[in-house]
N, C-alpha and C positions, 0 to 999 in steps of 0.2 A: 661743312660742305663748300669745293667752289662752286659757284654760281655755274658756271658749262660746263661741269660733270653734272649735276642734278637738271638742268634743260637735256641732257643726252640723255638722263636716263629716263626722264619721262619721258621723248621721243621715242625711244624704243622699248618702253613697256606696251606705248598707246599702240606703237608698227606693230609691236609680236601678237597685242591682244586682235587689232586688226588684221593681222594674218592667222591667223588662228580660227578666226570667227567664217574668215572666206574658205581656209582647209575645212574646217569640221563642219561647215554647214550648221552654225548654233544658230537655231529657230527665234532665242531671246532679241539674238541680234539683231536680224531682221525685220522684228516685229518692231523697229524703233522708225519714229516718224520719216527721219531722213533717208534710212536705211529701205522705208516703203517704198521712197518717192522713187532712186533707186532704181528698186524690184520692179516697179510698177514702169518705168523707161526701159531699161535692156531685159528683163526677167530675171528670174533667179541665179541664172548660169551666169549672167552681165554682172551681176550685181556681187557675185561671192569672186568674182574676178578682176572686178574692182575693187573691192576692198581687200584682196591679197595681196592688188598692185601697190596700193594705196599704204599695208602694213611693211612691205618693201621697202617705199619710197621715206618713210618714216625711220623705218629701222638704219638705212644708210645716214639720214641727217644725223639721225643721234651719233653715228660713227663720227661722222665727219665732225660734227660740232664738239664731243670729245676728242677726236684729234689734232683738229686747230687751236683747243685750248689748252691743250698736253702739249705742245708745242710755243703757243705764244707765251706760255711760261718760262721756258726752258729759254727761250730768245731772250726774254727778260730779265732773266735771272743772269744771265752768259753776259749783256752789256754790262750789268751793274759789277757784275767781278772785274771789268776790264775797264774800267771806270775804279775804281777800288783799286785794282793795282796799279795803273797809270797817279793816283793821286798818290800813292807812296815813294814811286821811281823819280817824284822833281826832288 
């Protein structure tokens, strides 16, 4: 498995869990120490919005990493073909 795709998948999974925690109001998620800090600072509604926004950002980051990794691999493979064809033509 490619490293870019692995990182993209992890970011999307973490983002999906954070998004679902914010939408579904999972109590176990908001009992974590860092989540309690956000909740005491902004209240439960603010914490839910924060974790939902964090989830969306992580999902978008994962998509961007996956797409850029695919584009880079395609670019590297097409450059290699051009050089190979160029060597054969000499």
